[in-house]
Each structure stands twice: as C-alpha cells, then as structure tokens.
GUBA-506561 format. One record per residue: z, y, x of N, C-alpha, C, CB in turn; chain. Coordinates in pm, whole numbers, plus 50000, padded with zeros to 5 digits. Last residue first. Glycine has a CB too. Layout:
GUBA-506561
n.w_n.v_n.u_ca.w_ca.v_ca.u_c.w_c.v_c.u_cb.w_cb.v_cb.u_c
Z_Y_X_Z_Y_X_Z_Y_X_Z_Y_X_A
...
END
This chain:
GUBA-506561
n.w_n.v_n.u_ca.w_ca.v_ca.u_c.w_c.v_c.u_cb.w_cb.v_cb.u_c
48193_34449_54470_48228_34419_54598_48336_34391_54715_48189_34474_54622_A
48069_34332_54167_48165_34321_54231_48175_34347_54379_48195_34221_54203_A
47780_34487_53989_47836_34408_54074_47980_34426_54184_47731_34389_54135_A
47844_34541_53639_47801_34569_53746_47909_34484_53864_47790_34726_53747_A
47938_34391_53421_47797_34401_53447_47802_34402_53602_47723_34536_53376_A
48172_34482_53329_48143_34336_53317_48052_34314_53397_48106_34285_53192_A
48100_34756_53323_48275_34711_53380_48221_34553_53407_48450_34725_53222_A
47931_34824_53142_47935_34846_53288_48065_34780_53389_47936_35002_53298_A
48049_34718_52897_47969_34653_52971_47919_34684_53124_47879_34649_52896_A
48266_34933_52867_48271_34774_52867_48174_34698_52933_48265_34722_52741_A
48080_35155_52846_48158_35133_52987_48213_34974_52966_48307_35260_53013_A
47970_35060_52589_47893_35079_52685_47962_35086_52826_47825_35188_52652_A
48170_35066_52412_48102_34967_52466_48024_34938_52541_48073_34933_52422_A
48207_35360_52448_48302_35251_52485_48270_35121_52528_48374_35229_52392_A
47985_35464_52310_47996_35516_52448_48139_35384_52476_48039_35730_52460_A
48019_35377_52042_47910_35338_52164_47910_35378_52259_47799_35355_52157_A
48278_35468_51969_48290_35299_52030_48104_35290_52079_48353_35139_51855_A
48392_35708_52193_48342_35714_52064_48298_35501_52106_48178_35878_52032_A
48699_35830_52396_48526_35765_52344_48503_35695_52215_48468_35643_52447_A
48769_36173_52282_48787_35995_52246_48667_35954_52272_48828_35939_52082_A
48786_36432_52458_48735_36374_52418_48761_36201_52373_48667_36415_52480_A
48914_36599_52693_48956_36633_52536_48840_36549_52451_48948_36825_52495_A
48830_36513_52940_49010_36479_52862_48995_36483_52704_49154_36629_52905_A
48488_36377_52968_48549_36520_52911_48729_36460_52865_48428_36589_52732_A
48497_36097_53163_48426_36190_53016_48492_36283_53037_48440_36145_52847_A
48324_35889_53415_48422_35978_53386_48408_36073_53245_48428_36059_53507_A
48382_35597_53590_48302_35658_53443_48421_35776_53432_48288_35522_53268_A
48341_35465_53946_48393_35529_53830_48331_35593_53692_48448_35616_53882_A
48410_35294_54172_48328_35361_54123_48348_35379_53954_48210_35301_54171_A
48638_35358_54493_48573_35272_54359_48448_35373_54299_48714_35244_54214_A
48607_35161_54807_48598_35297_54698_48596_35219_54569_48442_35412_54712_A
48834_34980_54995_48707_34979_54924_48737_35106_54813_48672_34815_54851_A
48893_35147_55329_48934_35030_55199_48832_35049_55138_49068_35046_55093_A
48713_35118_55611_48808_35195_55499_48838_35073_55428_48734_35323_55393_A
48722_34945_55943_48641_34966_55800_48796_35023_55700_48547_34771_55727_A
48807_34905_56195_48819_35013_56122_48791_35059_56007_48788_35069_56163_A
48656_34680_56247_48819_34677_56227_48860_34833_56155_48910_34653_56403_A
48400_34714_56250_48474_34690_56138_48608_34665_56143_48427_34600_56078_A
48234_34850_56424_48398_34921_56394_48421_34845_56289_48421_35097_56352_A
47896_34746_56289_48007_34808_56394_48150_34860_56338_47941_34938_56468_A
47677_34499_56213_47806_34573_56167_47889_34620_56299_47904_34469_56069_A
47340_34493_56271_47449_34485_56337_47611_34554_56273_47400_34545_56459_A
47064_34437_56094_47137_34542_56135_47286_34500_56164_47126_34648_56035_A
46882_34224_56065_46835_34339_56093_46908_34441_56118_46769_34368_56020_A
47022_33954_55966_47032_34023_56112_46959_34118_56161_47015_33945_56203_A
46999_33962_55713_46900_33909_55785_46897_33953_55967_46772_33960_55702_A
47241_34020_55663_47252_33930_55635_47104_33852_55723_47279_33939_55488_A
47219_34342_55691_47290_34258_55762_47296_34074_55781_47393_34305_55720_A
47010_34314_55491_46965_34317_55631_47109_34312_55683_46866_34452_55682_A
47189_34282_55249_47072_34203_55323_47026_34231_55438_46967_34201_55264_A
47390_34517_55288_47400_34382_55319_47306_34251_55348_47458_34358_55239_A
47303_34764_55239_47292_34706_55373_47317_34555_55392_47384_34775_55457_A
47359_34903_55002_47235_34915_55109_47209_34855_55238_47226_35031_55144_A
47580_34794_54897_47423_34750_54826_47330_34806_54899_47390_34799_54672_A
47737_34879_55070_47747_34760_55101_47566_34698_55051_47896_34695_55017_A
47704_35242_55175_47758_35086_55122_47673_34987_55113_47813_35080_54988_A
47662_35334_55536_47636_35330_55395_47714_35198_55347_47471_35327_55363_A
47641_35521_55823_47776_35447_55682_47668_35437_55570_47950_35588_55609_A
47418_35420_56101_47449_35467_55954_47607_35416_55912_47326_35395_55841_A
47312_35508_56437_47383_35430_56353_47389_35513_56229_47517_35389_56410_A
46934_35548_56490_47047_35612_56492_47182_35461_56413_47011_35783_56386_A
46714_35429_56481_46703_35573_56516_46826_35627_56497_46603_35649_56439_A
46595_35184_56406_46648_35193_56527_46686_35348_56584_46551_35124_56611_A
46462_35119_56160_46378_35157_56315_46489_35220_56423_46237_35298_56289_A
46696_35131_56051_46642_34956_56043_46527_35014_56164_46553_34868_55839_A
46775_35355_56024_46862_35247_56096_46801_35158_56123_46965_35194_56039_A
46586_35475_55843_46614_35541_55980_46643_35456_56052_46709_35635_55993_A
46628_35325_55565_46493_35311_55667_46487_35348_55825_46385_35405_55610_A
46906_35406_55514_46912_35274_55559_46709_35255_55658_46954_35152_55374_A
46793_35662_55491_46897_35637_55600_46865_35511_55620_47050_35659_55571_A
46669_35621_55270_46582_35699_55335_46627_35672_55516_46601_35866_55268_A
46845_35522_55044_46699_35454_55106_46661_35484_55258_46566_35515_55020_A
47025_35722_55025_47069_35627_55106_46956_35534_55150_47175_35560_55043_A
46925_36089_55031_46900_35948_55021_46949_35822_55109_46779_35947_55026_A
46989_36329_55202_47085_36269_55073_47073_36155_55012_47083_36339_54966_A
47036_36333_55550_46943_36342_55425_47044_36294_55307_46796_36235_55438_A
46987_36403_55921_47056_36441_55738_46976_36441_55629_47114_36593_55711_A
46943_36338_56209_46871_36309_56094_47002_36353_55997_46805_36139_56085_A
47048_36363_56449_46927_36424_56413_46879_36379_56282_46827_36401_56513_A
47439_36396_56431_47300_36339_56470_47164_36425_56453_47280_36216_56386_A
47744_36362_56427_47669_36459_56459_47539_36366_56495_47734_36556_56571_A
48061_36345_56223_47965_36266_56300_47871_36411_56335_47879_36119_56201_A
48417_36393_56178_48339_36407_56177_48217_36417_56306_48371_36469_56112_A
48599_36095_56052_48558_36155_56135_48449_36245_56127_48546_36085_56203_A
48928_36038_55900_48824_36145_55883_48715_36170_55990_48893_36269_55867_A
49162_35793_55817_49084_35847_55928_48979_35918_55885_49037_35752_56016_A
49416_35630_55668_49294_35696_55648_49268_35826_55733_49287_35727_55507_A
49604_35378_55822_49591_35547_55759_49446_35603_55757_49680_35666_55863_A
49616_35143_55974_49637_35161_55786_49668_35340_55737_49824_35046_55726_A
49515_35198_56165_49637_35153_56197_49692_35179_56025_49716_35245_56342_A
49229_35363_56019_49280_35303_56154_49452_35293_56177_49217_35404_56274_A
48966_35351_55855_49105_35315_55831_49123_35274_55981_49139_35193_55706_A
48754_35613_55773_48750_35460_55822_48901_35493_55776_48699_35397_56009_A
48463_35812_55670_48596_35782_55669_48603_35631_55714_48659_35811_55528_A
48230_36092_55808_48275_35969_55802_48433_35911_55764_48241_35935_55918_A
48111_36388_55728_48249_36295_55784_48211_36158_55719_48428_36356_55719_A
47911_36566_55624_47878_36528_55768_48031_36441_55822_47836_36692_55871_A
47753_36404_55336_47868_36472_55395_47846_36453_55542_48010_36415_55345_A
47530_36318_55274_47530_36430_55223_47662_36475_55267_47501_36429_55084_A
47433_36099_55572_47418_36203_55420_47421_36297_55383_47468_36206_55344_A
47306_36073_55906_47420_36180_55796_47372_36135_55653_47394_36389_55810_A
47325_35910_56141_47213_35938_56061_47333_35986_55932_47085_35789_56036_A
47401_35976_56494_47473_35925_56359_47397_36013_56285_47645_35940_56337_A
47422_35895_56814_47311_35941_56734_47354_35892_56589_47163_35879_56787_A
47692_35885_57015_47611_35853_56964_47513_35963_56807_47679_35730_56949_A
47987_36033_57084_47844_36004_57189_47747_35902_57144_47885_35946_57341_A
48126_36016_56892_48077_36160_56919_47956_36140_56993_48180_36256_57002_A
48193_35732_56870_48109_35762_56759_48033_35951_56837_48238_35764_56574_A
48462_35714_57056_48311_35686_57111_48185_35720_56998_48301_35511_57152_A
48675_35716_56843_48605_35850_56959_48483_35833_57009_48682_35873_57100_A
48671_35492_56737_48596_35598_56641_48584_35710_56772_48705_35661_56473_A
48538_35199_56957_48625_35309_56925_48580_35415_56824_48653_35373_57044_A
48329_35110_57024_48405_35021_57025_48507_35086_56979_48417_34957_57133_A
47960_35135_56988_48080_35220_57024_48198_35118_56946_48066_35402_56955_A
47710_34981_57174_47758_35018_57053_47909_35064_57076_47742_34900_56952_A
47442_35060_57338_47526_35026_57323_47618_35032_57200_47550_35056_57401_A
47145_35191_57374_47255_35290_57371_47392_35241_57375_47245_35369_57257_A
46951_34957_57334_46960_35102_57422_47048_35161_57464_46924_35195_57378_A
47071_34771_57194_47015_34751_57319_47020_34852_57383_46900_34708_57324_A
47127_34941_56975_47277_34851_57027_47190_34837_57194_47326_34633_56909_A
46861_34965_56853_46941_35107_56873_47055_35061_56978_47016_35178_56711_A
46791_34695_56825_46705_34770_56882_46816_34902_56947_46581_34812_56764_A
46960_34617_56605_47002_34557_56722_46927_34655_56846_46956_34387_56719_A
47091_34904_56422_46975_34806_56460_47011_34734_56584_46834_34882_56482_A
47385_34923_56285_47273_35015_56361_47188_34881_56365_47316_35104_56533_A
47650_35034_56066_47554_34968_56126_47469_35022_56197_47499_34913_56059_A
47935_35033_55874_47882_35130_55947_47797_35022_56036_47994_35234_56022_A
47995_35070_55549_47930_34968_55665_47920_35061_55777_47770_34896_55629_A
48195_35030_55248_48143_35122_55299_48136_35043_55450_48222_35259_55273_A
48233_34898_54930_48237_34894_55091_48144_34984_55113_48205_34756_55171_A
48317_34966_54599_48226_34919_54683_48277_34943_54835_48093_34986_54649_A
48413_34871_54260_48431_34931_54383_48301_34928_54498_48553_34862_54436_A
48432_34926_53887_48415_34847_54016_48450_34919_54147_48273_34802_54027_A
48516_35150_53715_48396_35031_53675_48422_34906_53768_48221_35089_53709_A
48774_35348_53632_48737_35253_53755_48630_35143_53703_48882_35169_53818_A
48763_35607_53474_48814_35457_53415_48711_35405_53544_48767_35396_53206_A
48887_35915_53396_48853_35816_53501_48886_35689_53429_48935_35835_53643_A
48907_36246_53246_48932_36132_53217_48854_36015_53344_48884_36126_53064_A
48932_36594_53390_48805_36459_53345_48922_36345_53378_48614_36439_53476_A
48991_36784_53538_49025_36783_53432_48976_36639_53338_48982_36909_53393_A
49048_36709_53914_48949_36760_53764_49026_36753_53631_48806_36649_53732_A
49011_36645_54232_49106_36661_54115_48987_36746_53988_49270_36777_54177_A
48726_36422_54323_48804_36532_54307_48944_36558_54188_48699_36621_54282_A
48713_36058_54425_48724_36188_54307_48797_36287_54344_48787_36155_54172_A
48526_35870_54624_48672_35918_54571_48633_36070_54492_48801_35943_54725_A
48270_35656_54480_48345_35709_54585_48494_35760_54546_48264_35820_54643_A
48066_35812_54203_48125_35722_54411_48174_35748_54399_48107_35720_54569_A
48062_35811_53889_48074_35856_53960_48079_35783_54114_48148_35912_53911_A
47873_35886_53571_47905_35773_53687_47939_35872_53828_47745_35652_53718_A
47984_36030_53294_47903_36033_53404_47938_35899_53495_47926_36174_53479_A
47917_36073_52910_47955_36000_53033_47884_36027_53158_47942_35866_53012_A
47814_36306_52748_47913_36194_52692_48011_36086_52816_47799_36084_52596_A
47790_36614_52792_47729_36488_52802_47876_36386_52786_47631_36473_52960_A
47691_36869_52776_47703_36794_52641_47735_36644_52671_47561_36805_52552_A
47738_37020_52970_47604_36972_52947_47627_36920_52805_47547_36859_53057_A
48003_37153_52960_47842_37263_52941_47743_37157_52913_47775_37368_53108_A
48097_36904_53056_48116_36994_52898_48013_37068_52891_48247_37101_52875_A
48026_36836_53264_47997_36691_53119_47999_36799_53067_48115_36540_53049_A
47808_36931_53518_47974_36993_53423_47902_36928_53276_48018_37245_53411_A
47723_36718_53793_47706_36829_53647_47830_36881_53576_47628_36751_53517_A
47678_36701_54101_47782_36645_54000_47756_36797_53918_47971_36597_54071_A
47364_36543_54234_47423_36715_54186_47551_36638_54078_47258_36855_54063_A
47214_36343_54249_47300_36319_54310_47407_36498_54290_47230_36256_54460_A
47079_36208_53901_47105_36312_54016_47192_36325_54098_47114_36411_53986_A
46935_36127_53617_47005_36061_53719_46991_36185_53850_46928_35894_53751_A
47029_36162_53277_46983_36205_53388_47049_36158_53483_46976_36324_53395_A
46960_36006_52985_46996_36009_53109_46937_36070_53218_47007_35913_53134_A
47002_35952_52651_46957_36058_52744_47018_36048_52878_46988_36191_52689_A
46971_35680_52415_47032_35725_52542_46931_35828_52636_47069_35587_52626_A
47033_35546_52100_46939_35619_52201_47005_35709_52271_46827_35689_52143_A
47105_35251_51911_47161_35361_51995_47023_35396_52070_47299_35313_52103_A
46998_35083_51758_46981_35190_51697_47097_35287_51792_47002_35167_51529_A
47005_34828_51923_46842_34889_51895_46836_35030_51860_46762_34815_51767_A
47159_34627_52104_47186_34761_52006_47096_34845_51972_47270_34848_52052_A
47038_34512_52295_47131_34458_52217_47163_34528_52048_47251_34468_52313_A
46906_34697_52453_46818_34601_52361_46922_34521_52257_46727_34480_52465_A
47090_34888_52538_46981_34908_52413_46902_34828_52352_46896_34981_52435_A
47185_34680_52718_47279_34789_52622_47212_34792_52482_47283_34964_52688_A
46963_34662_52921_47015_34549_52787_47121_34600_52706_47080_34401_52840_A
46976_34948_52964_46867_34946_52886_46880_34770_52834_46718_35002_52982_A
47216_34979_53124_47193_35057_52990_47089_35005_52919_47163_35200_53007_A
47164_34814_53320_47231_34771_53230_47236_34831_53114_47328_34758_53266_A
46938_34937_53443_46908_34783_53398_47032_34731_53314_46886_34676_53538_A
47090_35182_53507_47019_35207_53395_46953_35051_53355_46907_35332_53427_A
47272_35069_53725_47368_35144_53573_47220_35138_53481_47459_35372_53597_A
47142_35016_53914_47248_34923_53898_47300_34955_53741_47367_34946_54023_A
46924_35133_54057_46932_34990_54077_47034_34914_53982_46969_34966_54222_A
46950_35400_53953_46828_35320_53906_46818_35200_53960_46704_35382_53931_A
47194_35466_54017_47158_35440_53856_47025_35377_53838_47153_35581_53768_A
47196_35474_54293_47269_35385_54236_47250_35389_54086_47399_35401_54278_A
47016_35646_54341_46964_35531_54366_47044_35438_54285_46959_35503_54506_A
47126_35902_54183_46950_35877_54148_46984_35709_54181_46793_35981_54285_A
47412_35890_54006_47341_35927_54091_47218_35865_54088_47398_35919_54193_A
47391_35984_53644_47459_35876_53753_47357_35945_53864_47439_35668_53718_A
47486_36095_53279_47430_36114_53417_47494_36032_53504_47440_36248_53468_A
47419_36068_52953_47501_36045_53058_47435_36098_53192_47533_35899_53061_A
47450_36045_52603_47413_36145_52713_47524_36125_52843_47421_36311_52645_A
47399_35833_52303_47471_35867_52429_47407_35962_52522_47495_35748_52503_A
47344_35894_51967_47310_35931_52079_47428_35926_52217_47261_36059_52044_A
47362_35595_51742_47331_35735_51812_47304_35756_51918_47407_35810_51813_A
47546_35288_51714_47393_35398_51661_47427_35558_51715_47372_35410_51438_A
47692_35006_51685_47674_35096_51757_47568_35182_51741_47676_35053_51853_A
47829_34839_51419_47685_34828_51509_47678_34983_51589_47521_34801_51386_A
48024_34871_51276_48011_34753_51349_47926_34747_51451_47982_34661_51277_A
48120_35036_51065_47968_34957_51046_47935_34837_51160_47834_35082_51066_A
48345_35101_51133_48360_34988_51026_48180_34933_51023_48434_35065_50844_A
48258_35276_51313_48320_35158_51367_48360_35058_51239_48453_35204_51457_A
48211_35476_51181_48074_35429_51288_48150_35274_51305_48048_35547_51484_A
48438_35587_51067_48339_35516_50972_48219_35401_51047_48252_35647_50895_A
48560_35645_51276_48634_35517_51203_48488_35470_51098_48814_35579_51089_A
48393_35855_51338_48385_35718_51456_48454_35664_51396_48427_35713_51613_A
48442_35996_51186_48306_35982_51199_48312_35881_51279_48228_36094_51245_A
48738_36084_51252_48709_36042_51113_48543_35976_51115_48728_36189_51001_A
48678_36177_51489_48758_36080_51489_48711_35994_51351_48907_36134_51497_A
48594_36422_51427_48493_36324_51524_48559_36191_51467_48507_36345_51726_A
48804_36542_51268_48658_36535_51201_48601_36379_51308_48540_36729_51235_A
48961_36568_51473_49010_36494_51379_48878_36435_51285_49116_36584_51302_A
48875_36749_51695_48864_36590_51719_48904_36516_51592_48963_36537_51843_A
48850_36994_51500_48738_36906_51553_48715_36786_51587_48707_36936_51632_A
49139_36991_51512_49039_37000_51390_48881_36873_51399_48976_37192_51398_A
49197_37060_51738_49278_36940_51679_49190_36902_51566_49438_36975_51628_A
49067_37331_51831_49031_37174_51913_49097_37039_51799_49144_37167_52108_A
49192_37485_51656_49022_37439_51622_49035_37312_51681_48879_37536_51700_A
49455_37457_51770_49460_37440_51658_49286_37398_51602_49535_37569_51606_A
49352_37579_52006_49407_37443_52027_49429_37395_51885_49544_37440_52119_A
49259_37819_51962_49158_37721_51968_49242_37576_52008_49037_37771_52084_A
49447_37996_51819_49345_37961_51758_49264_37823_51803_49274_38071_51764_A
49560_38005_52130_49672_37958_51991_49539_37913_51894_49797_38127_51899_A
49371_38169_52261_49406_38039_52286_49478_37960_52182_49479_38041_52395_A
49337_38392_52108_49238_38309_52116_49286_38137_52119_49161_38359_52240_A
49588_38500_52176_49542_38460_51996_49439_38373_52017_49476_38598_51883_A
49537_38587_52427_49646_38488_52387_49652_38427_52220_49786_38569_52419_A
49133_38509_52468_49282_38634_52475_49386_38499_52400_49261_38846_52328_A
48955_38371_52687_49025_38358_52574_49151_38472_52580_49072_38203_52564_A
48645_38504_52816_48798_38428_52862_48864_38420_52733_48908_38522_52980_A
48356_38546_53014_48422_38554_52881_48510_38443_52883_48326_38550_52758_A
48182_38729_53243_48291_38613_53234_48352_38664_53087_48422_38610_53382_A
48061_38907_53347_48025_38831_53433_48149_38687_53370_48038_38915_53602_A
48066_39135_53188_47928_39118_53180_47913_38987_53299_47840_39275_53213_A
48344_39010_52962_48255_39097_53036_48139_39077_53069_48292_39125_53130_A
48594_39001_52712_48435_39003_52724_48401_39118_52811_48357_39022_52578_A
48803_38790_52562_48760_38938_52610_48617_38893_52737_48936_39037_52704_A
48829_38646_52212_48819_38651_52378_48783_38797_52436_48693_38543_52434_A
48957_38751_51997_48963_38617_52061_48928_38608_52150_48918_38529_52021_A
49103_39035_51834_49018_38927_51907_49035_38813_52012_48943_38987_51960_A
49156_38994_51449_49182_38982_51571_49076_38949_51694_49269_38899_51561_A
49081_38927_51181_49126_39076_51214_49181_39061_51392_49279_39134_51086_A
48984_38727_51077_49137_38713_51132_49173_38852_51173_49156_38605_51268_A
48725_38847_51081_48774_38774_50935_48973_38721_50941_48646_38588_50918_A
48649_38955_51283_48665_39003_51148_48733_38959_51076_48582_39007_51088_A
48636_38677_51394_48737_38774_51482_48782_38900_51344_48629_38865_51654_A
48427_38565_51262_48567_38488_51272_48645_38590_51294_48589_38375_51385_A
48208_38747_51321_48263_38691_51186_48405_38655_51178_48191_38569_51148_A
48147_38648_51605_48237_38821_51546_48268_38830_51411_48138_38975_51560_A
48121_38424_51612_48224_38481_51671_48277_38594_51622_48198_38500_51781_A
47852_38434_51467_47979_38408_51385_48123_38362_51464_47939_38292_51284_A
47742_38600_51655_47741_38639_51490_47873_38543_51433_47565_38587_51397_A
47704_38451_51923_47791_38550_51881_47817_38633_51777_47787_38607_51939_A
47558_38231_51828_47692_38204_51856_47761_38298_51844_47716_38159_51964_A
47290_38407_51742_47382_38321_51631_47510_38270_51684_47307_38190_51576_A
47292_38451_52027_47289_38548_51919_47361_38477_51795_47134_38593_51885_A
47173_38232_52116_47310_38278_52189_47362_38391_52059_47276_38369_52376_A
47062_37962_51898_47066_38068_51972_47183_38125_52010_47004_38148_51923_A
47154_37627_51942_47112_37760_51854_47122_37840_51952_47199_37811_51724_A
47255_37385_52038_47135_37362_51987_47078_37505_51916_47149_37239_51889_A
47483_37365_52168_47504_37339_51976_47337_37339_51918_47616_37517_51874_A
47473_37417_52399_47557_37310_52391_47517_37272_52241_47718_37345_52424_A
47321_37682_52407_47274_37575_52440_47324_37427_52414_47265_37596_52545_A
47540_37833_52335_47450_37820_52227_47347_37681_52277_47362_37979_52203_A
47757_37787_52516_47744_37731_52410_47631_37718_52302_47824_37768_52372_A
47582_37955_52737_47622_37798_52740_47638_37713_52620_47748_37782_52802_A
47616_38216_52638_47502_38142_52668_47501_37994_52635_47478_38159_52800_A
47879_38248_52609_47805_38229_52492_47635_38181_52491_47823_38360_52428_A
48088_38102_52797_47960_38172_52791_47910_38134_52663_47861_38137_52904_A
48305_37888_52836_48335_38026_52910_48210_38111_52857_48340_38013_53097_A
48304_37684_52713_48205_37677_52841_48234_37837_52903_48012_37645_52788_A
48539_37628_52566_48532_37542_52704_48431_37561_52769_48534_37406_52696_A
48479_37863_52377_48596_37860_52448_48585_37751_52565_48712_37833_52349_A
48217_37799_52271_48243_37926_52405_48378_37907_52448_48232_38107_52356_A
48334_37599_52148_48190_37606_52235_48196_37685_52329_48068_37649_52166_A
48482_37696_51925_48542_37618_52003_48437_37604_52151_48571_37481_51915_A
48323_37869_51825_48408_37934_51880_48489_37853_52010_48487_37976_51770_A
48115_37696_51672_48047_37802_51787_48206_37872_51891_47941_37972_51669_A
48301_37563_51541_48219_37457_51640_48196_37566_51723_48072_37364_51585_A
48401_37775_51340_48485_37712_51427_48406_37599_51522_48598_37650_51340_A
48179_37861_51196_48226_37909_51313_48309_37876_51401_48255_37988_51300_A
48371_37813_50911_48259_37838_50949_48225_37934_51096_48213_37889_50832_A
48615_37768_50745_48552_37610_50917_48427_37690_50956_48469_37366_50850_A
48621_37914_50536_48740_37899_50643_48660_37847_50770_48873_37780_50592_A
48340_38070_50444_48438_38001_50438_48545_37955_50594_48372_37894_50368_A
48289_38431_50398_48279_38333_50491_48369_38226_50502_48277_38385_50595_A
END
C-alpha cells in the first residue's frame, strides 16, 4: 500500500463522521471507504476511529493523523489552484446552494452571466430553504440570508437587505394600524418560517413573537396574502418595495425598523476559495442589488 492511499477516504470520514457520507462525497462505495481505512489502520498499527452503530469519531491518534493529512490535501489543492490560476481561466465544477426565491430572482441570473463569461465552468445549484451541510454535501458555496448562527463556516458579506412591516390599505381600513410593538398582538400577522419578528427599539434589538392564521415559508405567498388584505406581514424589501411604491401596501412601525441584515456567502473553513469560486463571489458582490 502506497503511503498516500486512503488519505482522501480517511479525511472524508473524519469530516463527515460517517463512512456512508464519505462514500457519497467521494462518489465511491461505503465498502471501499471502509476497506481503505482498515488498510491504513493495519499499516499504522493503530486505531484511527471509534465505531458504534450510531456514530464514527476520531481517536486521539486519528486526530493527529487527520491534522497532518488535511495539510497534505490542502497543499495538493493549493498546487492545483496555482496551476488553474496560471491558466487565467476559471474552469471545472462549482457546487452551491441558495434559498429558493432569492436564488431564482437574484443569484442564478448572476451565475448564468458568469457561466457565459467563463464557458468552461460547470455549476450544480440546489435551491432550497433548508440549511444544507456544506461539508457532507461537498458544496463549495452557500448563500445565506439574515442573521448567521454560530458555525465553523467562513462568511463573506455580499450585500444587505431591509425588512419592512406592511399591510394593504384594505386591512388597515378594517382593523386599524399598530403604532407600538405591543399592539401587534391584536393583529393577524402573516408568518414565515420563523414566528418571531425583529425590530429596533430605542437602539436595542427586539424580537416579538407574532400570531396569525397563515404560516408559510414562501415570501411570494405571504406577499400575495398581504396584498389581498389578509393580515400584516414582515418581508424583505425585494418582495414589497414595488407594492409600496404602487400604494398597494403601506409601511407600518417604520420607527421600529431593524437595522439592515447581511446576505452572505458561506464556505467551509478548511477550504481556500479556488479562483473559480472566488471570482463568482466577487461577481455576486458586484452585481447583487444594494438595499
């Protein structure tokens, strides 16, 4: 067995905590991953993983071996990137994920412009409102909206968005308009994936739990419901600004409007951005609308 055989399989298992997930990442069978790990352990005469029916985790020896193997792989990838950058022409596969509506409206048009500019680039994009595991899924890039949870991911701010609380004139004529945050409890609120709305009160962030007869993860559907006078909605400007300009929606609680939120590019911490991904991130930063 050559010294470097099985290193990619070992690192994939170490980073996904799963032989099955490692096989999916490398597009090989679970049995092949297991066989390579066993051969490494036999050659090193040490156990690299604790294995149970539920979990795979590194031993102390495995942690030491992983740190060195990761450096080796990073060095090989850096060498490939150096050659690629010498060619001065992005090429190869970029795998990314983005939220559905924002991805359709803003991200993918910029991505396809980028592909026109660099025809040797291939793209796999999964538009979903689920927050996928970038490492396990082998993603180069994720677009995330709003507040970021603590994670090991690296983040670059691409642009920002504003949230507006709005209602149709029909709703306001029937039920009145709230003038304080406490009054929201008296109104029918159209709720997205989160039942808390965020505000700024006297310079401090406030989170208010709202209630209503419609909850839907689609911003377009919530906009439609608001336009029909069904309730009050809090949505980013790219959904509601045109309706506000056309006087189809009225802005409410403007003095409590929260500060602008970030729109982010995320990528795994242990990966340097390749030229093709870095150039795409630069293009997104340049072309995404500023709010």
